[in-house]
N, C-alpha and C positions, 0 to 999 in steps of 0.2 A: 367432846363440844366442841366442832370446828374453828379455822381460824376467823370461820364468813363467818359465824353464830357468834362470837368476841368482837367482830370488829359491828355487825348490829346494835349487840350491847353495847358498844361504844359512844355508835349514835345517835342511840336512846337513851346515855348519863344528855350527853356532848344537847344538843335537847332540850330538858332537861336544864342545864344548868352554865352553860356557853364555857365551858371550862374541866378540862379533867382534876381527880382530885389526884396525891401527890402519891406515890407508885402503890405503897403499904395498900395505901385505900381501895386502888385498884384491885389490889384480889380480892375485898367482898364484892365486887360491884360484876364480878368477872366469872363472883368463884372458883378461884382459883387459890388454893393450899399456902402457896410463896414467891415472897416478891421476884427468884430465879426463873417461876414458868413464867411471871409477869415481863420483864426486863425481856425473854426468850420467844417471846408472846411478841412487846415492844417492835424487838429487833425486825422480829421475820415482815408483823405489817410496818414497817420503816422503807423494808428489800424492796416490799409487793410496792410503794410509797402512795399510803395511807395517813403516814405519821414520823414526825421528823420530834428529834432529838432538839430542844429549845432551853439554853440555860437552867441544863440541867430536870426540863423538864416537859416534858410530852407534847405538840402540837397537831392537831390537822392538818392537813398538807392541803390544798385543792381535790383532789384524786377524791379524797375526804369523806367531800359535799356531793360528790359526781354520782348518778343513778347511768342505769341504765339506755342504753340509747335501739330496742329494739326494733325491728322488723315494720312498715306503714301496717293501718289498718283502713281496712276501706268502712270506707263511713257509707256505704250503699248494702248490695249487692255482701254475705257474707265470705271472706274469701281465703283457699285455703292455710293454714300454717305454718310458717318456712322457720327455722332453724338454722337464721343468722346471729353469726360470729357478734353480738353489740355493743356496740360505742357505748363510753362512757362520758356524761353529755351535764353537767353544772349548766341548773335554771339561767347564772349570771354568763353562759359561754351562748347560750340562745341567743339569750332578750335583748343582751347590754354590751355596747360595744362600746360606749371608751365611758369605763363605772367613773372614773374620777371626775365629771360632767355628768353622770347622770341622776337623776336622784325619785322615787317616784310617791304619787303622790296617790291619796284619793276618792273614787268620782262619787260625788256627789247630785241626785242629782238625774233626767233622764232626758238630755235635751241631742244626747250626742245618738239614742240607743238605736236609730237606722247606718248606724256605722258598726252594730254593733262590741259599745262602750254604752257600759251598761251600770246604774247607781252601785258602789260598794265593790267593785273593780281597781283593780291595781292598774296609773299608768304606770309607765317608766316614759322618763320627759331629758333625754337628750340636752343641756344647754349647749348656749356659744354654740350654736350649726345653722348652718346656712340655713334661711326659711322659702321657702316658696310658697305664690299661692297653691293651693288644694292639700299643704300639707297642714293637719292634726298639727292644736301647738295650743299649750300653753301658754295664756295671754292677762296680760294687765290690762284690760280697759278701763279708762277710764278711774284706774288705780283701787279696779276688784277685780279678782286672781276667774277667770272662767278657762272654759277645758272645751273649744272648737276648730274651724275646719277655717281655713287665713285666706280670703278669697278679695279677689280685686274687682276694685267698678269702672264702669264703662270712663272715670274719669279720674284714673292713677289712683283710688286710696282704698284705705286696707278696710276693712273689715275685718266677721266672723262669721261662718254660719253655721248655725245650728242645723242636726241631722235631724230635726221633728219637726215638721209641722204647726206641733203648739208651737216651737217659739219662733217668733223674732227672731231678722238674721241684730245684730251687735253694730253700729258706730259709732267710733266712739268718741265725744266731742273736745276729747282734750286731750288727756293723747294713747297713745298705743303702745305697748312695748311687750313683747317677746322675749316669754321665762328661759322657751323651748322647746325640741320637736319632739312629737308624740311617737316612740318610735314600737314601746308592746304596749299589750294588753295581757295585766292576766285578771282568772275569776277564780274561782274556787265554785264548785257544785259543793260542796259536800263536806257542814262543819261540825 
């Protein structure tokens, strides 16, 4: 088994357990016969940047969670495949600019479907971010949480607009508090 296959086995184990076992148990996980083989493998994967040793234990690095970003794929007519060098990218790298100010929220309902935000999607919301009319926001309107487009009417009052004609705009009666700006949407197509 080459190191890529061992790395795949470690990723599968991590996905299930969210931790690595002791090195002796890693022998069983990886199908290796000795802890010296595990030490050598961990050393190679640490040198490659996938793992690190912390307090006598093995821990994944950011690179451990990265996936290859291959060349573009056309959504129109097919194109010839290219053999480009793959860049490694994590979803956090792509979707989140401010990790300490970002939260995820699962969308319920279809009021934003015309903007491509559907029931069951996850939205990444950056909190304490400057907002302007036209931003998609998660907001408390009269103490009720919703995701809508922030708008400004002719009288200079903010309101929330749905992206589905079946829903009326929300003009808060008492309060409007912006939780954050939606910076990305994640949809899982297959479960």
